Every structure is written in C-alpha cells, then in structure tokens.
C-alpha positions as CSV (number, residue, x, y, z in Angstrom):
1,M,-0.2,-0.1,0.0
2,P,1.2,3.6,-0.7
3,R,2.4,5.4,2.4
4,R,-0.3,7.6,4.0
5,I,-0.2,11.3,4.1
6,S,0.8,12.7,7.1
7,V,-1.4,15.6,8.3
8,L,-0.9,18.2,11.3
9,I,-3.9,20.6,12.0
10,A,-3.2,24.0,13.3
11,D,-6.7,25.5,14.9
12,D,-7.1,27.2,18.3
13,Q,-10.5,26.1,18.3
14,P,-10.7,22.5,19.5
15,L,-13.9,21.8,18.1
16,V,-12.5,22.8,14.7
17,R,-9.7,20.5,15.4
18,R,-12.0,17.7,16.4
19,G,-13.9,18.3,13.5
20,L,-11.0,18.0,10.7
21,V,-9.8,15.0,12.3
22,L,-13.1,13.3,12.1
23,I,-13.2,13.8,8.5
24,L,-9.6,12.6,8.1
25,A,-9.4,10.0,10.0
26,P,-11.6,7.3,8.4
27,D,-9.7,7.6,5.0
28,P,-6.8,5.5,5.0
29,A,-5.0,7.7,2.7
30,F,-4.4,10.2,5.6
31,E,-2.7,10.2,9.0
32,V,-3.2,12.7,11.6
33,V,0.1,13.0,13.5
34,A,-0.3,15.9,15.5
35,E,-2.6,19.0,16.7
36,A,-1.5,22.7,17.5
37,E,-3.5,25.3,19.0
38,D,-1.6,28.0,17.9
39,G,0.9,29.2,15.1
40,E,4.0,28.6,17.2
41,Q,3.1,25.0,18.5
42,A,2.2,24.2,14.8
43,V,6.0,25.2,13.9
44,A,7.6,23.1,16.6
45,L,5.0,20.1,16.0
46,A,6.0,20.5,12.4
47,H,9.9,20.1,13.2
48,R,9.0,17.0,15.4
49,F,6.7,15.2,13.4
50,R,7.9,16.2,9.8
51,P,4.2,16.3,8.2
52,D,3.5,15.9,4.8
53,V,0.9,18.6,4.9
54,V,0.1,21.1,7.7
55,V,-4.1,22.3,8.0
56,M,-3.2,25.9,9.0
57,D,-5.8,28.6,10.5
58,I,-4.9,31.9,9.8
59,R,-6.1,33.7,12.6
60,M,-4.3,31.9,15.8
61,P,-3.1,33.4,19.3
62,V,1.0,33.6,19.7
63,L,1.9,33.4,16.4
64,D,-0.8,33.7,13.7
65,G,-0.6,31.5,10.3
66,V,0.5,33.6,8.4
67,Q,3.8,33.9,10.5
68,A,3.8,30.1,11.2
69,T,3.3,29.3,7.5
70,E,6.8,32.0,6.7
71,Q,8.7,30.3,9.1
72,L,7.8,26.6,7.9
73,A,8.5,27.7,4.3
74,E,11.8,28.8,5.3
75,T,12.7,26.2,7.6
76,L,11.1,23.1,6.3
77,P,10.4,23.7,2.9
78,E,9.1,20.4,2.2
79,C,6.3,20.5,5.0
80,R,3.3,22.1,2.8
81,V,0.6,24.3,4.2
82,L,-3.1,24.4,3.4
83,A,-4.3,27.7,4.6
84,L,-7.9,27.6,6.3
85,S,-10.1,30.6,7.2
86,T,-13.5,31.8,8.3
87,F,-12.3,34.9,7.3
88,D,-11.4,35.2,3.5
89,M,-10.8,38.1,3.0
90,D,-8.0,39.3,-0.1
91,E,-5.3,40.1,2.1
92,Y,-5.5,36.8,4.2
93,V,-5.4,35.0,1.0
94,V,-2.6,36.9,-0.7
95,G,-1.0,36.9,2.8
96,A,-0.8,33.2,3.2
97,L,0.4,32.5,-0.5
98,R,3.0,35.0,0.2
99,A,4.1,33.6,3.0
100,G,4.4,30.0,1.3
101,A,1.3,28.3,1.7
102,Y,0.1,26.0,-1.1
103,G,-3.3,26.8,-0.8
104,F,-6.0,28.4,0.6
105,L,-9.8,27.4,1.7
106,P,-12.5,28.9,3.8
107,K,-13.9,26.9,6.5
108,D,-17.1,26.2,4.8
109,I,-16.1,23.8,2.3
110,S,-17.2,20.3,2.3
111,P,-15.2,17.4,3.6
112,E,-14.7,16.3,0.1
113,E,-13.3,19.4,-0.7
114,L,-10.9,19.2,2.1
115,I,-9.5,15.9,1.5
116,S,-9.0,16.9,-2.3
117,A,-7.1,20.3,-1.5
118,I,-4.7,18.5,0.8
119,R,-4.2,15.6,-2.3
120,I,-3.6,18.7,-4.3
121,V,-1.0,20.2,-2.1
122,H,0.4,17.1,-1.0
123,A,1.1,16.8,-4.9
124,G,3.0,20.1,-5.0
125,E,0.2,21.9,-6.8
126,A,-1.5,24.9,-5.2
127,T,-4.9,25.5,-4.5
128,V,-7.3,28.0,-4.1
129,A,-11.3,28.2,-3.5
130,P,-12.7,29.1,-7.0
131,R,-14.7,32.1,-5.2
132,L,-11.4,33.4,-3.7
133,L,-9.5,33.2,-7.2
134,T,-12.3,35.2,-8.5
135,R,-12.1,38.1,-6.2
136,L,-8.4,38.2,-6.1
137,I,-8.7,38.8,-10.1
138,S,-11.2,41.1,-9.7
139,T,-9.2,42.6,-6.8
140,Y,-5.7,42.7,-9.0
141,V,-6.7,42.7,-12.6
142,R,-10.2,44.4,-12.9
143,A,-8.7,47.2,-10.8
144,P,-5.6,48.1,-12.6
145,H,-5.3,51.7,-11.0
146,R,-5.0,50.2,-7.3
147,P,-1.3,51.1,-6.1
148,P,0.5,47.4,-5.5
149,R,1.0,46.6,-1.9
150,A,4.8,46.2,-2.4
151,A,7.4,47.9,-4.9
152,P,7.0,47.2,-8.5
153,L,8.8,44.1,-9.7
154,S,11.4,44.5,-11.9
155,L,11.2,43.2,-15.0
156,G,15.0,43.9,-16.2
157,D,16.5,40.4,-15.2
158,L,13.6,38.7,-17.2
159,T,13.9,37.6,-21.2
160,P,11.4,38.6,-23.6
161,R,10.2,35.2,-24.0
162,E,10.0,34.7,-20.1
163,V,8.0,37.8,-19.7
164,E,5.5,36.4,-22.0
165,V,5.5,33.0,-20.5
166,W,4.9,34.7,-17.1
167,R,1.8,36.7,-18.8
168,L,0.2,33.8,-20.3
169,I,0.6,32.0,-17.1
170,A,-1.1,34.8,-15.3
171,T,-3.9,34.8,-17.6
172,G,-4.9,31.2,-16.7
173,L,-2.8,29.1,-19.8
174,D,-1.5,25.6,-18.7
175,N,1.9,24.5,-19.9
176,A,0.2,22.7,-23.0
177,E,-1.7,26.1,-23.5
178,I,1.4,27.9,-23.5
179,A,3.2,25.8,-25.8
180,R,0.8,26.0,-28.0
181,A,0.3,29.7,-28.2
182,L,4.3,30.7,-28.3
183,D,4.8,27.5,-31.1
184,I,7.6,26.1,-28.6
185,T,7.4,22.5,-26.6
186,V,6.0,21.8,-23.3
187,S,9.6,21.0,-22.2
188,T,10.7,24.7,-23.2
189,V,7.8,26.0,-21.7
190,K,9.0,24.3,-18.1
191,N,12.6,25.3,-18.6
192,H,11.2,29.2,-18.9
193,I,8.9,28.8,-15.9
194,T,11.7,27.2,-13.7
195,S,13.6,30.3,-14.5
196,I,11.1,32.7,-14.0
197,F,10.1,31.1,-10.7
198,D,13.7,31.4,-9.7
199,K,14.3,35.4,-10.7
200,L,11.1,36.3,-9.2
201,S,11.7,34.6,-5.9
202,V,8.5,32.7,-6.0
203,R,8.0,28.8,-5.1
204,D,4.5,28.2,-7.8
205,R,1.7,29.5,-10.1
206,A,-0.3,31.2,-7.6
207,Q,2.6,33.3,-6.4
208,A,4.0,33.7,-9.9
209,V,0.2,35.2,-10.9
210,I,0.0,37.7,-8.0
211,A,3.0,39.2,-8.7
212,A,2.0,39.5,-11.9
213,Y,-0.9,41.3,-11.2
214,E,1.1,43.5,-8.8
215,A,3.6,44.1,-11.6
216,G,0.8,45.5,-13.6
217,L,1.9,42.5,-16.2
218,V,-2.1,41.6,-17.0
219,E,-4.4,44.4,-17.7
220,T,-8.2,44.9,-17.6
221,G,-10.0,42.2,-19.4
222,Q,-6.8,41.1,-20.8
223,K,-6.8,37.3,-22.4
C-alpha cells in the first residue's frame, strides 16, 4: 500500500480541530500525526513530526497562521501548508500565499473539498477556492489603477520570452496551452517557468500570478 499522507492540524478552536480529525481519520490515505492550538506550537510540532501537509488556520494566538507558514516555508520547505480561514478576505489569501502556503480555502468547504485540496497540496500543486480566486482576479486585474501592496517588480532580469510566458501564466493558461500559443515545446515552457520562478523568487504558479498582477503585467480584460 502507498504511504499515507501525514497531516498536522493547527487551529485554536478545539471543536474545529476535532471536526477536521473526524473528516480525515476514516480515510486510510491520511494519518493525523499532531494537533496544534497556535502557530508557534504548529511550527514546533511540524519540526518534530515532519508532516507532509499542515492544515493551518490563519487567525491564531501567539503566532498567527501567516507567520507560522512563513517560518515553515523557510525552515521546513518539504512540509506544505494548506491555509484555512473563516475570514476569506483578500489580504489573508494573498498574505498566506506570499508566506508560502500551497493553498487557501474557506472553512465552509465540504469534507470532500478538503480531502481533495490536501491531496493537491501534497502533490506539490497550488489550490485556491474558486470564489477566492475570482475575487483576487477582480481585485488585481479588474482594478489596474489600484496601487500595489509592495514595490513594483523589476522585469529587467527576465528575457522577453520569459515575460511572455509569465503573462500567459497570469492569464490562466496551462503549460500545454502556453506551448501552443508560443509554438514551442512543453519542455521548453517548463524550462522558462523554472527560470521565471527563480528570478522572481516565487515558489509556484499562485505566487507568480499574484506577482504578475502587482507588477501590472496583466491589464483589465486581458486574455
């Protein structure tokens, strides 16, 4: 049998933690290895148990979920964070993804959606609830005159082709679609993406898309 996905649950509400455990425990694909009641404890337990995935609440005492995620991304990068929050405001979503979370979901998702998201994050892919992603697009793409939260990114280190690939990532194309649009191979697209991520200091597509919005690379209504 394949190795089970080990999960650490971090939430300051015992009832929520227990509910998440009850969702995952019956599934033989998962093993809940620890529970944390604040971000500081989550970081300590993650270093102790080395879980594959941390299901991380954003608003917690002592150390919040964003700060805890940032610490784990720096010190335990193989441990992937799936952020959860009752408050699905844009700043929480962006903050968690910037900090290194692989995904962000509101707490009103179904058990099936949670299980699917954990599998996606464990596979190294990014996942954001569709309604949150739609709102991010509304915030960053449909409001081009909104001042960025951080200093604009310099595009000087990117080649013209890398800028074009980055723009197509930001418009939602996958690797195969980018390859067709630029008449290059998927392997070449992957090489460009690796270089783009390295130059932008981003870890995945979600972070690259946010960076593209903030840099003004994607304009209103651009396809």
